[in-house]
N, C-alpha and C positions, 0 to 999 in steps of 0.2 A: 736899158734892160732889154734882154733878148726876147723877141716875140715867139710864142709857141706856134708850131705849124697848125694851120686850120685843117685838121684831119676830117672834121665833120663835113667840110666842103669838098673833100677830095673825091674823085670818082673811083671806080673800081680799080683803076690802074694807078691810083695815087696822084693823079693830076689834079691841080687846082683849077677851079673854073676861071675862065678868062674874061667873063663879063657877068653882069647882073642877071641877064636873061638865062645864061647857061647855069648860073647858080640857082635860080628859081626853079628851072626845069629839073635839075638834079635833086633839089629838095622835095619836089613833088614826087619824084620816083621813089625817094627813100620813104616818104610818107605812105605811098601806095604799097610798098613792100611790107612796111610794118603792119598796115591794115590787112594785107593778104595773109601774113603770118598769124595775126590775131584771129582772122576768120577761120583759118585752118585749125588753130588751137581749139576754137569754140566748137568746130565740127567734130574734132576728135573727142572732146569732152561729151558732146551730144551723143555721138555714136556709142561711146563707152557707157553713158547713162542708159541709152536705149537697150544695149545688150544686157545691162544689169537688170533693167525692168523686165525684159523678155525672160531672162533666166529666172527672175523672181516669180513671174507669172507662171512659168512652166512648173516651178517647184510647188507653188500654191495649188495649181491645177492638179498636179500629181497627188499632192496631199489630200485635196478634196475628193479625187477619184478613189483613193484608198479608203478614206473615211466613208464616202458614199457607198463604195463597194461592200465594205463590212456591214454597213447598215442595211443594204439591200439583201445581202446574203442572210443576215439575221431575219429579215422579213420573210424571205423564202422559207427558211426553217420554221418560222411561226406558221406559215401557210400550211406546210406539211403536217405540223402537229394538229392544227385545227381540222385538217382533212382526216387524220386518224380518228379524232373524236367523232366526227360526223359518220365515219364508216362503221362505228359500233352500232349505230342505229340502222344504217343502210344495210348492213349484212343481216341483221335480224329481219328487216322488211323483206329482203330478197329471199331468205329462206321461207318466210311465211307465204309470200306471193306464189312461190313454186311448190307449195304443199309439202315442204320438207318438215314442217312442224305442225301438221294438221292435228296430230294427237294432242297438242298443247291447248287447242280449243280456240273458240271465238274471242274469249276475253283477252287472251294474249295478243291476238292479231289486232284487235281494236286498241289495245294499250300501245302497241307499236305505232299504229296510225296517229295516236295522240302525240307521239314524240317526233313525228316527221317534221313539223314546223321548227322544232329545235335543231334538227339536222340541217334544214334549209338556212337557218341563221348562221350556223357554224360555217357552212359553205360560202355564204356571203362574206363573212369575215375573212375566210381563207382567200377568197378572190381578191379582196382589197389588199391583203398582204402580198400576194403573188404579183400583183400589178405594180408594186413599188419597185420592182426590178426594172431598170431602164438601160438603154444603150449607154456605153459600149458593153456593159456586163452581159446583156442579152445576146450580143453578137457572138460572144465566146462561150456562153453557158446556156444550154437548151432547157435546163431544168425548170426555170420559171414558165416557159411556154408550155412544157409538158404538164406541169402542175395546173396551169390555167385550163388546159384541155380536159384533164381529169376532173377538175372541179365543175366545169361547165357540163360535162356529160352526166355527172351525178345530179346536178340541179335538174337536168332534163328527166332523169329517172324518177325524181321525187314528185314531178308534176302529176303523173297518173297513179303514183303509189298509194295514196289514201283510198281511192276507189278500188284498186286491185286488192288492197288489204281488207276492204269490206267484203269483197267477193270471197276472199280466203276465210273471213270470219263466218260468213253465211254457210260456206261449204263445210267448215269445221263443225258448225252447229247441226247441220243436216246429216252428216256422215254417220254418227252413232245411231241416230233415229232410223235412218234408212237401213242400216245393218240389222238393227233390232227387228224392224218390220219384216225384212226379208227372211230372217231366221225364223220368225213366228209363222210366216207363210209356209216355209219348208217343213216345219214341225207338223203343222196342220195337214199339209198334203200327204205326209208320210202316214198319217192316221186315218185318212179318208176311207180306206177300204174297211176299217173296223167299225165305221158308223153305219154301213149299209146292211139292213137286215135281210135274211134270206126270204125268198118269196113266200115260202110256206114251211110249216113243220118246225119252226124254231121254238125252243122252250123259253119260258119267261126269263130264266137266268141269262140266256144268251141275248135276248132282246134288251134286258136291262143293261148289259155290257155295251150294247150298241148305243143306247141312250147316253150312257156315261161317256163313251168315246166321242159322241156328237157334242156333248157339253164341253169336253176338253178342247175339241177342235174349235168350237165357237169362241172359247176364251182366247185361244191363240190368234184366231182371226180378228177378234175385237182389238187385241193388242197390236196386231199388224196394221189395222186401219188407223188406230190412234197414232202409232209411230210414224206411219207414212204421211198422215195428214200433218203431223208436227214437222216432219222433214220438208214438206211442201211449203208450209208457212215460213219456216226458217230460211228456205232457199227457193224463192219463187221461180228462178230461172231454170231450175232442174225439173225435168218432166217426169214426175212420179205418178202421173195420172194412170198410165197403163198398169202399174203395179197395184194401185188402189182398185182399179177395175177388176183385176184378177182376184184380189182378196174379196171383193164384193161378190163376184160370181161364185167363188168357193163357199162363201158364207150362205148364200141363197141355196146352193145345192145341199149344204149341210143341214139347213133348216128342214128341208123336205125329207132328208134321210132320217132325221130325228122324228119328224112327224109320222113317218111310216112305221118306225119301231114302236112308237107310243100307240098308234092305231092297232097294230098287231097285238100288243099287250092287252088292249081293251077289246080284242076280238072284233075289230072293225075292219074286216078284210077289204071291203070295197074302198074305204077311205085309204087304207094302206096301199092298195094297188094304184090309186090315183096319185098318191104322194110319191110313189116310186117312179111313175111315169114322168112326173114333173122333175123329180130328182135327176133322172137320166137326161132330160132336156137341159137342165141347169148345168149338169156336169159337162155336157158338150160345149156349152157356152164358156165355161171356165177353161176348158182345154183350148178353145179358140183364143181366149184372152191371153193365155200363157204363150201361145205361139207368136203373139205380137210383142213379147218382151225381147227385143232385138239386142239389148245391151245388158250386161251385168249391172247391178244397181250402183256399184262404185264407178263404173264407166259412165253411167248416167250423170253422176255428180260431176265428173270431169268434163263431160260435154256441157253441162249447165254452167260450169266455171268458164269454159271457153266462150260460150255465148254471152255471158255477163261481162266478160273482160273486153271483148270486141277489139276495136282498134287500139284501145289503151295499152293492151299487152304488146302490140307491135311497136308502139312508140317507146314503151319501157325497154323492150329488148334491143331496139336500135340504139338507144342511149347507153344501155349497158354494154353493148359491143364496143362503142367508142370509149367507154370508161376502161374496159379491159385492155384495149390497145394502148391507151395513155399510161395505164399502170405498168404495162410491159416495158415501155420506154423509161419509166421512172425506176424500174427494178422493184416494183411493189408486187406483192402476191395476194392482195386483199380480195379482189374480185377475179374469178377464174372463168375461162370460157366454158360454155355448156358442153357436157360430154356428147 
């Protein structure tokens, strides 16, 4: 039977090995080549698997970024909504602090002050939502940072706001009382000349009219003193003392004018003359007291508010300026710069 050629033992040129050593060497070479090819195949499979893993990681990362991005965008939207809710209180406080709603009275100012903690809570919640925006979203989108700045500025505004609202409440309480007191003083002053009797020769009817005028002036001055005292109690920082002093001097002068008229009615000429001399002295003192009224009474209230506010108003205004700047970047028109 013919033997098949030993192709397994042939070398690359088809030669057969001539000895056992040559045969063993060629066999080792073939085994090494098979091992090399197996390793290469494994490396190719490993590289392919690595590329697949990397591609899958990229896809998963992209998906995570998209999901996280939408989640962060939603959080930023929630922060803006909470900021809007807080601004409803902040705008009311701002108007009251700057006297734009003085006519609404102290009760409203104090009611706003009671709502300030609620605004602070809303801002805290808004801050938490705004801070959910992370890189890389914040690298490409400045809204979260601007929202955070707007929220932070408003939180700083609300620190001195309750004290400033109390100042607004006090000035609101004092304003109508001060106005009423000053109007009563001016009415009394306009009638002063009618209270002074002539030195001699007046008939009883004219003297009776002087007494009646003095009584009307006394009523106005009593009202003025009560109103101004009430204004001073409502707003201790406002200096109503000079106005009270002026009313007091007018009242004293008026008493002596009335006393003179009554004395003349009773034909007590010496008593009347003495009363008129005292009246003239008191009238001069009243004139001096009036010269010390350097500010209109409403300006005195404004000066008292400035003194009571002190550094708190500067802190408030500084924070407000930052809030306006942040709002401008956000395209918001809630807070506007002072004219």
